[in-house]
N, C-alpha and C positions, 0 to 999 in steps of 0.2 A: 504494500500500500504506500502510495506517495502522499506527502502531506503539504497542505497549504497552511502555513503557520503564521498567525497574527500575534505578535508579541505585545499584546495589549491586555488590559484588565477586561474580563468578560462583560462587565457592565458598560464598557465603551461601545459595544456593538449591539444595536437593537435586534430583536428577534426577526424583524422583517428583513434587515440587511443581511443577517446571518443566513436566513433561508435563501435569499437571492444569491449569495456567494456559493452556497452548497449546490444550488441548481446549476450555476455556471461552471463550477469545478468539475462536475461529472462524477460518475460512479467509481472511477478509478483513483480519485483523490479525496482525501479526508480533510475537512476544514477544521482547524483547531484554533480557538481563541484562548490564549493563556499567557500570563506573564510570570509563571512559576519557573524559576531557573532550573531546578532539578528535573522537572518534567520536560522542559525544552532540551536540555543537553543530552538527555537519553535518546532523543529522536533526531538530533542534528543530521546524521548521515542520510536520513530518509526524507528530508525536506526538499521539495522541488521549488516551492514558491515561498518566500519569506517576506513578511510585512511588519514594519515597525522599526524599533531600535535594536540593533544587534552589535556586539563587539566584533572587531576584525578577527579575533580568534574564533569566535563562533561561526562566522562566515566561512573561514578557512576549513572548518570542520564539517561543513555542509557539502559532502562529496558529490551529491546529486542536485545541487542548487542550479536552477536554470534561470531564475528571475528573482531579483530582490527589489521590492518597492520600499524605499526608505521613507521614513515618516516626515523628514524635513526636506527643505529645498536644497540647502548647501551640501555639496559632495566634496568639499575641499579636504575632508579627512583622508581621502584616498591619496593625497600627496605624501602623507606620512606612512602610508601602508601600500607601497607599490606591489607587494605580493598579492594583495587583494585585487588590485587593478588588472593584474595579469591573468586572473582567473576567467574562465570562459562562462560568463553568465551575463544576462541583461540587467542593467541597473537603471531604474527609473526613480524619479523624485516627486516631491509634492509641489512642484512649481505651480504657482497660481493660487495656492491656498492662502497666501499671505497678502494678496493684492489689496484687500479692503483694510485690514487692521494696520498694515505698515504704511499705506498711503495716508491714512488718518493720523498715524503717529508723526509722519513727516510734517503734516500741516499743524499738528500741535506744536512742533518745534518752530515752524515758520511764523505762526501767529503769536507764539510766545515771545519771539524776538520783536515782531512788529508792534506788539502792544506792551512791551517792556515788562512782561510778567515776572522775569527773574528779579528785577528791582523791586517790584511790588510785593513779591513773596518775602523777600528779605525784610522789607519795611513792615509787613504784617507780623513777622516773627519778633521784630523789635518794638512792636506796638507804636509805630511811627506813621503819622499821616503824611505820606509822600505823594504830592500831587504835581510837583514841578518836574515833569518828565518830557517836556516838549522836545528836547534834544535827542531823546531815545525812541520816540514813537514815530512810526512811519506807516505807509500803506503798501500792501503787496501789489495792488493793481499798478501796472506799468513797469514792474520790476522784471528782470530777466532771470529765469531759472534754467540752469544747465543740469541735465540728468546724465550722469555717467553710468551707463548700464540701462538699457531700455527693454526690460522684459515685461511681465504682467504687472509688477509693482510700478515700474516706470511709466507704463502706458496709462494706468489709472491716475497716477500722480499728475501726469501731463493733462489729462482730461479735467481734473479739478482745477489745476493751476490756470488753464486756459479759460475756464468758466469764471475764474476770479479776476480775469483781466491781465494775467501775466503773460509775458513772452516766454515760450518754451523752446529750448534747444536740446539736442541729444547727442550722446556719444555711444556708438555701438560697435562691437567687434566687426560686424559685417554690415556696414552702412548701406550696401547695395540692396539690402532687404527693403529699403525705403523707410520713410518716416510715417509715424502715425498721423492721423488727421490733425491732432492737436499740437504736433511738434513742427515748428516752422523750419528748422534746419537740422539735418542729421549728418554727422561726420564720423570717421573712424578714429581710433585712439591716436593714430599718428598725427591727426590734425586737431587734437584737443587743445593744444596751445594757442590756436587761433581764436578759440571761444572763451578761454579762461579770463583774459583781460577785460571782457565786456559782460561778465556774468555777475549778478548781484548775489545769487545763491548757487552753490554747487552741491548737488545731492548725489551721494555715492550709493548705488544699489548693486554693485558688482561683487561677484564671488572672489575669493582669494585663490589665485593660481600662480604659477611661476611667472606669468606675464604681468599680473596685477599686484604682486607683492611690492609694497612701498611705491605704488604708482604715484601716490601723493607724498612726495618728499620735498626738500627745500626748493628744487627746481620748479615744481608745480605751484608751490605757495608763492614763489617769486613772480610767477606769471599771473596769479589771480589778481582781480581788481582790488585796489585799496578800499578797505571798508566793507568787503564782502564777507559772506558767511559760508562755512563748510558744515554739511550735515552728512553723517555716515550711519547708515542702517544696514550696510552690507556685511563686511567682514573687517575686523580691526586691523588685520595685517596689511590691508591696502593703504594704510596711512602710517607714515613715519611719525610717531607721536612726539619725539624730541623736536623734529622740525615744525610740527604743528604748534607745540608750546612756544617755540621761538617766534613763530608768525603771530600768535595771539599776544604775546608779551610786548612785541615791537609795535603793535597797533596796525600791522599790515592787514590782518583780518579783524573784523569787528566782533566776530564771535564764532562759536562752533557748538553744534549739538550732536552728541554721540550716544549711540545705543550699543556700539560694539567697540572692542578695545584689543590692542595687541596681546595683552595678558588679562585674562578674566579669572576671578574678579579683579577689578582695577586695583593695583597695589596702593596701600595707604599713603605711601610717600609720593605718589604722582601729584605734580602741581595742578593737574586738571581738576582735582577735587575742589580746590578753593578759589578757582579763577572766576571772577564775577561775570565774565562774558561767555561762560560755558554752561550748557545744560547737559546733564548726564542722566541716562536711564540705564538700568541694569540688564541689557540685552533681552528686553521683553516686548519689543515692538510688534512681534508676530503673535503675541498672545491674544486669544479670542475664544469665547465659549463655543464658537462655531467651528473650531479647528478640526476636531475629530470627524464631524459630519462631512466637511469638505474633503478632507484627506481620504476618507473611506469612499467617497463618491468617485474620486480619481482612481482608486484601486479597483472598485467594482467595474468601472468602464474599461480599465485595462485588463481585468480578468476576462471580460467578455471578448476583448480583442485577442488576448492570448489564446483562449480556447478555440477561437475562430481563425487563428493563424493570420491575424491582421497586425499591422504595425502598431506598436504601443505608443502612448503619449509620454512626453517628458523623459525620453531616453537620454541618459547621461553618457558622454564620452569619458570612459574611465581613465583614459590617458591624460585628458585635459582637466578633469575634475569638475565639469559642468556640462 
């Protein structure tokens, strides 16, 4: 018997969804929903389809693995485990599941800066009536937003930004795919330097790969528009944090909003903690009560495709990590 193993708590999967998966899996596959490690590890060699979070060691022990649907979007963990990348199985991710919560998180950052909320929150904590904020408050309408990485998150962010009267530009690895309707200009990473000097906000949604590690270093910060803002909700390793701190301290950047960091949790000694022009969140921009439902919907659709020998959605190039 071959197994379809969902490494999830049983209560995460409704009876209706479980019945649908069992029907799609066919009579020669057994669908198991369990996050009990002992039970899982006893069956690792018999797993054909794996869903959820698994360690690289567990994946390597799945000698009959044909498809792994990971629970998150980022597959940069493969960069540290080339032995997994070399295995012959299909890897798919949950790309698209984060589009709504993360785009809303981005706008929480944007609006926070535009309405001087960090200053007001500090004033509230000090029980100080701070109303003289004219030099800090501005409007998003008319500002230029540069999206570095235009996938599902970037597309939805562009849609909202355009509706708010912002000009939206994009950087994409393959710009020939064309621009979304809400993106005025799309270029490749090799031409990003043309847009940085004219962008009021730069939003990073890119994965960390060998190509993108420290993509934003001193060179990129030097190219950015004076008084602009950096927002990173992609991967912390795409930003050289020492260079970022320098750009913030020098006044080259007006501020930064970060949900991801080079080292997580962010070390207590990091200057970013106490900088007044920085907003920090603890890598939770993707959290939403709708996560499991959306991720399972992707898997169920892919399970139908798999059993009908159709191309799967969200296939990851294991060599590139995305």
